[in-house]
Rosetta silent file (secondary structure, phi, psi, omega in degrees, C-alpha in Angstrom):
SEQUENCE: MPTHEERMQKKQAIVRGRIESARHERGILLLNTGNGKGKSSAAFGVLARALGHGLRAAVVQFVKGRSDTGEEAFFRGHASVAWHVGGEGFTWETQDRERDARAAAAAWQVARTHLDDPGIDLVILDELTYAFKYDWLPLPEVIAALRARPPLQHVIVTGRGAPAALREIADTVTEMNMEKHAFRAGIRAMPGVEY
SCORE:     score description
SCORE:     0.000 S_00000001
   1 L     0.000  125.732  179.638  -42.956   -3.473   11.587 S_00000001
   2 L   -66.100  150.430  177.764  -42.811   -3.631    7.747 S_00000001
   3 L   -77.848  166.821  176.485  -41.495   -6.802    6.137 S_00000001
   4 H   -56.701  -45.386 -179.360  -38.322   -6.878    4.055 S_00000001
   5 H   -59.988  -42.215  179.484  -40.442   -7.074    0.896 S_00000001
   6 H   -65.485  -40.164  177.926  -42.471   -4.013    1.924 S_00000001
   7 H   -64.569  -41.660 -179.632  -39.299   -2.022    2.675 S_00000001
   8 H   -68.876  -35.855  176.714  -37.791   -2.977   -0.687 S_00000001
   9 H   -65.407  -40.397  177.816  -40.996   -2.043   -2.546 S_00000001
  10 H   -64.437  -45.230  178.771  -40.985    1.362   -0.847 S_00000001
  11 H   -62.111  -42.486  178.876  -37.318    1.829   -1.709 S_00000001
  12 H   -60.002  -41.939  179.324  -37.960    0.751   -5.302 S_00000001
  13 H   -63.499  -40.184  179.032  -40.730    3.343   -5.639 S_00000001
  14 H   -65.103  -46.850 -178.984  -38.419    6.086   -4.348 S_00000001
  15 H   -63.848  -44.429  178.713  -35.592    5.112   -6.701 S_00000001
  16 H   -61.383  -38.225  177.208  -37.924    4.855   -9.695 S_00000001
  17 H   -62.257  -41.802  178.679  -39.326    8.283   -8.850 S_00000001
  18 H   -66.385  -39.961  178.276  -35.829    9.789   -8.826 S_00000001
  19 H   -63.131  -43.166  178.928  -34.996    8.117  -12.131 S_00000001
  20 H   -62.650  -36.884 -176.534  -38.190    9.510  -13.675 S_00000001
  21 H   -79.740  -14.646  177.982  -37.444   13.024  -12.447 S_00000001
  22 L   -85.124   96.893 -173.733  -33.900   13.009  -13.902 S_00000001
  23 L  -113.175   -7.731 -175.905  -34.626   14.284  -17.399 S_00000001
  24 L   -92.919  143.905  173.435  -31.574   16.390  -18.262 S_00000001
  25 L  -121.943  122.530  175.384  -28.566   15.163  -20.190 S_00000001
  26 L  -161.917  165.248  177.101  -25.320   17.079  -19.955 S_00000001
  27 L   -63.799  146.225 -177.017  -21.692   16.569  -19.144 S_00000001
  28 L  -107.385  139.255  172.145  -20.897   16.002  -15.492 S_00000001
  29 E  -104.740  114.237  179.166  -18.076   17.623  -13.519 S_00000001
  30 E  -107.211  141.785  179.124  -16.786   15.193  -10.885 S_00000001
  31 E  -126.726  119.378  175.826  -14.323   16.144   -8.173 S_00000001
  32 E  -107.908  110.793 -176.096  -12.320   13.520   -6.259 S_00000001
  33 E  -134.786 -177.258 -179.540  -10.565   15.206   -3.336 S_00000001
  34 L   108.108  170.761 -176.407   -9.457   14.548    0.224 S_00000001
  35 L   -88.325   -4.227 -178.582   -6.385   13.089    1.918 S_00000001
  36 L   -81.978  162.860  177.238   -7.279    9.456    1.266 S_00000001
  37 L   -75.806  148.128  170.316   -5.932    7.154   -1.417 S_00000001
  38 L   116.056    1.704 -177.944   -7.928    6.457   -4.549 S_00000001
  39 H   -65.274  -52.677  178.769   -8.728    9.811   -6.163 S_00000001
  40 H   -70.699  -39.828  179.545   -6.845    9.144   -9.387 S_00000001
  41 H   -57.868  -41.827  177.960   -7.590    5.412   -9.247 S_00000001
  42 H   -63.628  -41.075  178.969  -11.317    6.174   -9.172 S_00000001
  43 H   -61.934  -40.580 -179.435  -10.931    8.521  -12.138 S_00000001
  44 H   -72.280  -25.323  171.213   -9.144    5.824  -14.124 S_00000001
  45 H   -65.105  -41.048  176.215  -11.917    3.389  -13.292 S_00000001
  46 H   -66.084  -36.622  176.881  -14.355    5.833  -14.884 S_00000001
  47 H   -58.745  -44.992  177.845  -11.976    6.091  -17.853 S_00000001
  48 H   -60.911  -42.504  178.933  -12.218    2.310  -18.342 S_00000001
  49 H   -62.146  -44.730 -179.251  -16.005    2.520  -18.107 S_00000001
  50 H   -61.951  -43.538  179.017  -16.120    5.367  -20.652 S_00000001
  51 H   -63.847  -34.666  176.689  -13.947    3.443  -23.112 S_00000001
  52 H   -62.284  -25.099  177.373  -16.247    0.458  -22.695 S_00000001
  53 L   -95.940    7.851  176.766  -19.043    2.691  -23.981 S_00000001
  54 L    80.409   17.742  179.928  -16.981    3.839  -26.973 S_00000001
  55 L   -82.163  157.517  174.949  -16.232    7.332  -25.631 S_00000001
  56 L   -99.934  143.857 -173.426  -13.094    9.319  -26.466 S_00000001
  57 E  -140.603  160.410  174.589  -11.004   10.599  -23.575 S_00000001
  58 E  -137.927  140.761  177.795   -8.030   12.725  -22.612 S_00000001
  59 E  -122.702  128.142  173.844   -5.899   12.598  -19.475 S_00000001
  60 E  -123.993  120.220  179.901   -3.701   15.486  -18.355 S_00000001
  61 E  -101.020  124.588 -172.975   -1.550   14.889  -15.294 S_00000001
  62 L   -92.764  -21.048 -178.017   -0.501   18.077  -13.523 S_00000001
  63 L  -119.293  -47.803 -176.210    1.945   16.804  -10.889 S_00000001
  64 L   -56.764  130.372  179.305    3.028   13.274  -11.696 S_00000001
  65 L  -111.402   -7.777 -177.901    6.188   13.357  -13.725 S_00000001
  66 L   -85.862  150.795  179.893    6.836    9.639  -14.042 S_00000001
  67 L  -118.025   24.311 -178.915    5.801    7.648  -17.084 S_00000001
  68 L  -113.498   22.772 -179.682    6.020    4.160  -15.620 S_00000001
  69 L   -77.896  151.211  179.115    2.595    3.959  -14.010 S_00000001
  70 H   -63.384  -39.162 -179.247    0.377    0.987  -14.707 S_00000001
  71 H   -65.298  -40.006  177.935   -2.544    3.185  -15.742 S_00000001
  72 H   -67.008  -43.483  179.156   -0.462    5.024  -18.313 S_00000001
  73 H   -57.910  -36.973 -178.287    0.993    1.763  -19.642 S_00000001
  74 H   -77.314  -48.401 -171.577   -2.531    0.413  -20.030 S_00000001
  75 H   -87.543  -27.403 -173.755   -4.389    3.436  -21.395 S_00000001
  76 L   -59.263  -35.858 -178.375   -1.734    5.299  -23.424 S_00000001
  77 L   -79.140   -4.746 -178.672   -1.826    2.763  -26.233 S_00000001
  78 L   -75.987  129.672 -176.145   -5.602    2.943  -26.532 S_00000001
  79 L   -61.006  -23.131 -176.641   -6.650    4.685  -29.757 S_00000001
  80 L   -98.523   12.574 -178.945   -9.416    6.626  -27.979 S_00000001
  81 E  -125.855  126.524  168.772   -7.192    8.110  -25.239 S_00000001
  82 E   -98.087  128.108 -175.083   -4.877   11.121  -25.424 S_00000001
  83 E  -123.316  129.160 -179.664   -2.437   10.986  -22.480 S_00000001
  84 E  -133.812  117.424  173.165   -0.231   13.853  -21.309 S_00000001
  85 E   -92.257  107.218 -173.467    2.154   13.740  -18.364 S_00000001
  86 L  -107.029   -5.427 -176.185    2.616   17.422  -17.656 S_00000001
  87 L   -86.615  170.092  177.468    4.080   17.478  -14.170 S_00000001
  88 L  -107.576    3.904 -176.440    7.656   17.671  -12.991 S_00000001
  89 L   108.894  172.485 -177.734    7.083   15.331  -10.070 S_00000001
  90 L   -62.789  146.857 -173.643    5.940   15.938   -6.533 S_00000001
  91 H   -59.555  -31.913  179.190    6.767   19.376   -5.152 S_00000001
  92 H   -72.851  -15.820  176.303    8.963   17.947   -2.401 S_00000001
  93 H   -87.742  -45.371 -176.514   11.046   16.295   -5.143 S_00000001
  94 H   -74.672  -44.057 -178.223   11.399   19.245   -7.535 S_00000001
  95 L    52.660   32.397 -179.675   11.699   21.967   -4.881 S_00000001
  96 L  -136.238   92.835 -174.373   11.527   24.488   -7.717 S_00000001
  97 H   -58.818  -42.410 -177.492    8.310   26.515   -7.606 S_00000001
  98 H   -65.773  -41.720  177.742    8.938   28.379  -10.873 S_00000001
  99 H   -63.807  -42.445  178.246    9.641   25.183  -12.790 S_00000001
 100 H   -63.235  -40.549  179.637    6.507   23.570  -11.332 S_00000001
 101 H   -64.751  -41.928  177.853    4.446   26.642  -12.261 S_00000001
 102 H   -63.886  -41.157  178.996    5.749   26.561  -15.853 S_00000001
 103 H   -63.746  -42.030  178.911    4.947   22.844  -16.100 S_00000001
 104 H   -64.663  -40.789  179.066    1.414   23.440  -14.764 S_00000001
 105 H   -63.750  -41.560  178.258    0.854   26.300  -17.230 S_00000001
 106 H   -66.277  -41.501  177.990    2.003   24.102  -20.124 S_00000001
 107 H   -64.147  -37.281  179.158   -0.214   21.223  -18.931 S_00000001
 108 H   -64.222  -36.783  177.745   -3.137   23.650  -18.659 S_00000001
 109 H   -64.323  -38.616  175.302   -2.673   24.666  -22.313 S_00000001
 110 H   -64.353  -45.600  179.617   -2.902   20.986  -23.290 S_00000001
 111 H   -59.310  -40.792 -179.525   -5.978   20.592  -21.086 S_00000001
 112 H   -59.782  -38.461  179.398   -7.616   23.627  -22.724 S_00000001
 113 H   -62.996  -37.167  178.633   -7.349   22.019  -26.180 S_00000001
 114 H   -73.069  -40.132  179.350   -9.230   18.990  -24.842 S_00000001
 115 H   -67.633  -21.264  178.326  -11.808   21.092  -22.968 S_00000001
 116 L   -91.504   -4.693 -172.624  -12.483   22.992  -26.198 S_00000001
 117 L  -101.262  108.889  179.223  -12.888   19.820  -28.280 S_00000001
 118 L   -66.925  -10.773  176.898  -16.462   18.479  -28.555 S_00000001
 119 L   -81.144   -9.268  176.794  -14.983   15.228  -29.895 S_00000001
 120 L   -98.599  119.656 -175.666  -13.513   14.456  -26.459 S_00000001
 121 L   -86.532  -29.407 -177.121  -16.190   12.937  -24.235 S_00000001
 122 E  -139.027  128.318  176.015  -14.201   12.667  -20.981 S_00000001
 123 E  -120.331  126.091  175.474  -11.322   14.792  -19.700 S_00000001
 124 E  -106.862  120.811  178.115   -9.405   13.781  -16.595 S_00000001
 125 E  -107.162   85.473 -171.459   -7.434   16.596  -14.972 S_00000001
 126 E   -75.930  123.812  178.231   -5.341   14.542  -12.586 S_00000001
 127 L    64.427   27.940  177.468   -4.010   16.407   -9.535 S_00000001
 128 L   -62.776  -31.546 -174.567   -5.191   19.759  -10.868 S_00000001
 129 L   -59.189  -27.076  179.420   -6.078   20.958   -7.358 S_00000001
 130 H   -66.105  -26.234  178.211   -2.388   21.381   -6.491 S_00000001
 131 H   -64.287  -24.117  177.276   -2.180   24.096   -9.136 S_00000001
 132 H   -89.090  -39.378  179.342   -4.446   26.188   -6.908 S_00000001
 133 H   -58.934  -41.982 -177.128   -2.790   25.263   -3.606 S_00000001
 134 L   -97.798    6.628  175.422    0.598   26.399   -4.914 S_00000001
 135 L    61.223   40.608  176.936   -0.838   29.277   -6.969 S_00000001
 136 L   -84.535  -30.509 -177.691    0.401   27.934  -10.299 S_00000001
 137 L  -131.216  147.891  176.876   -2.865   28.623  -12.141 S_00000001
 138 L   -78.268  119.015 -178.433   -5.608   31.230  -11.676 S_00000001
 139 H   -55.669  -43.962 -179.503   -8.709   29.480  -10.322 S_00000001
 140 H   -58.942  -37.207  178.728  -11.206   31.856  -12.035 S_00000001
 141 H   -65.316  -41.928 -179.618   -9.695   31.068  -15.467 S_00000001
 142 H   -66.301  -44.407  179.463   -9.943   27.323  -14.859 S_00000001
 143 H   -61.697  -41.469  178.068  -13.527   27.587  -13.615 S_00000001
 144 H   -60.788  -42.127  179.656  -14.483   29.644  -16.668 S_00000001
 145 H   -66.809  -39.137  178.978  -12.990   26.987  -18.972 S_00000001
 146 H   -64.973  -38.550  178.904  -14.779   24.190  -17.118 S_00000001
 147 H   -71.306  -28.602 -175.737  -18.082   26.040  -17.468 S_00000001
 148 L   -90.873    1.255 -176.703  -17.490   26.763  -21.169 S_00000001
 149 L   -64.623  164.926  177.879  -16.681   23.176  -22.172 S_00000001
 150 L   -55.297  144.484 -170.886  -18.881   21.336  -24.705 S_00000001
 151 L   -57.780  -30.602 -177.497  -22.315   20.545  -23.224 S_00000001
 152 L  -103.138    8.021 -178.690  -21.945   16.744  -23.181 S_00000001
 153 L   -82.259  131.450  176.606  -18.301   16.605  -22.105 S_00000001
 154 E   -95.677  145.533  178.388  -17.566   14.996  -18.726 S_00000001
 155 E  -134.640  137.587  172.447  -14.619   16.153  -16.604 S_00000001
 156 E  -119.980  125.345  175.331  -13.000   14.573  -13.568 S_00000001
 157 E  -109.702  133.257  178.012  -10.694   16.695  -11.406 S_00000001
 158 E  -121.962  160.625  173.117   -8.554   14.979   -8.786 S_00000001
 159 L   134.078  155.917  179.360   -6.312   16.128   -5.963 S_00000001
 160 L   -71.585  158.049  169.522   -6.222   17.057   -2.320 S_00000001
 161 L    61.234   41.589  179.682   -7.504   20.324   -0.918 S_00000001
 162 L   -59.921  132.319 -179.667   -9.974   21.288   -3.622 S_00000001
 163 L   -69.052  156.123 -176.880  -10.913   24.954   -3.221 S_00000001
 164 H   -57.290  -39.029 -177.698  -14.485   25.894   -2.289 S_00000001
 165 H   -64.800  -34.615  177.618  -15.167   27.543   -5.664 S_00000001
 166 H   -72.584  -41.202  176.909  -14.304   24.306   -7.486 S_00000001
 167 H   -59.887  -38.871 -176.384  -16.427   22.253   -5.104 S_00000001
 168 H   -65.000  -38.955 -177.420  -19.316   24.616   -5.722 S_00000001
 169 H   -85.430  -15.256 -179.781  -19.399   24.178   -9.512 S_00000001
 170 L   -68.567  144.646  175.613  -18.832   20.397   -9.402 S_00000001
 171 L   -80.275  -36.399  179.872  -21.869   18.161   -9.913 S_00000001
 172 E  -133.061  125.932  177.789  -20.433   15.350   -7.791 S_00000001
 173 E  -120.543  124.627  176.197  -17.866   15.829   -5.030 S_00000001
 174 E  -117.078  121.832  177.951  -16.280   12.831   -3.342 S_00000001
 175 E   -98.575  112.424 -179.496  -14.141   13.446   -0.279 S_00000001
 176 L   -96.115  122.478 -177.817  -11.767   10.521    0.190 S_00000001
 177 L  -110.350  149.606 -179.637  -10.492   10.159    3.732 S_00000001
 178 L  -101.086  123.617  172.756   -7.629    8.069    5.003 S_00000001
 179 L   -95.788  -44.239  176.709   -8.193    5.745    7.908 S_00000001
 180 L  -144.790  155.636  173.764   -5.017    3.695    7.366 S_00000001
 181 L  -145.071  132.784 -176.836   -2.322    3.586    4.713 S_00000001
 182 H   -57.232  -36.633 -178.578    0.222    0.819    4.163 S_00000001
 183 H   -59.570  -37.263  179.390    3.042    3.330    3.547 S_00000001
 184 H   -68.367  -16.675  176.142    2.641    4.672    7.082 S_00000001
 185 H   -95.918   10.378  176.784    3.279    1.128    8.304 S_00000001
 186 L    87.471   12.506 -179.962    6.573    1.028    6.401 S_00000001
 187 L   -92.433  128.550 -179.726    5.335   -0.842    3.317 S_00000001
 188 L   -60.714  154.940  171.756    6.799    0.370    0.034 S_00000001
 189 L   -62.361  125.075 -173.981    4.580    1.699   -2.770 S_00000001
 190 L  -103.779  133.125  178.040    3.691   -1.419   -4.713 S_00000001
 191 L   -61.656  141.951 -179.481    3.292   -1.539   -8.500 S_00000001
 192 L    90.708  -17.388  177.571   -0.234   -2.269   -9.595 S_00000001
 193 L  -117.492  -49.101 -178.110   -1.687   -0.780   -6.400 S_00000001
 194 L   -95.726  -27.906 -179.551    0.084    2.541   -5.841 S_00000001
 195 L  -154.165    0.000    0.000    1.357    3.232   -9.365 S_00000001
């Protein structure tokens, strides 16, 4: 049986080998999907990391219509972040498909300006996947824009039910699953944790 030190040396050699073989630099497309909590929160954690490295970023929210979230309050005032709340609220609140579709189309036009701008290092398309679920935006057009973005631009797409074609072009796909959620136990959405 190998010792702990021998196992760690073997692991170190494997990791170093992978680091050595990773020679390409380009923008990464990350997809945070699934029914669990934390898709947008994870994206905003990456936003904080990017700002710490001096990168410029843009956030376009496709469903959320409220402007009282903690993340917006924190990041909107940052000189290196463009923030756009483009949604009309959750679909069960608006109950107006045409209005939601118009809002998504307008948010997509804002997103396109950021995806076309090589000066923006990170674009977060928060809850974009719902635009495909409800047929607000044509998936092929969005995929074409994601593929045509500047070579070093990173993009994070969040939302439940990401379509297979989006999963396929993403470099990193994280499926967040829910085991438990406080709301299901009757606990209200709490500021600083849920919004």
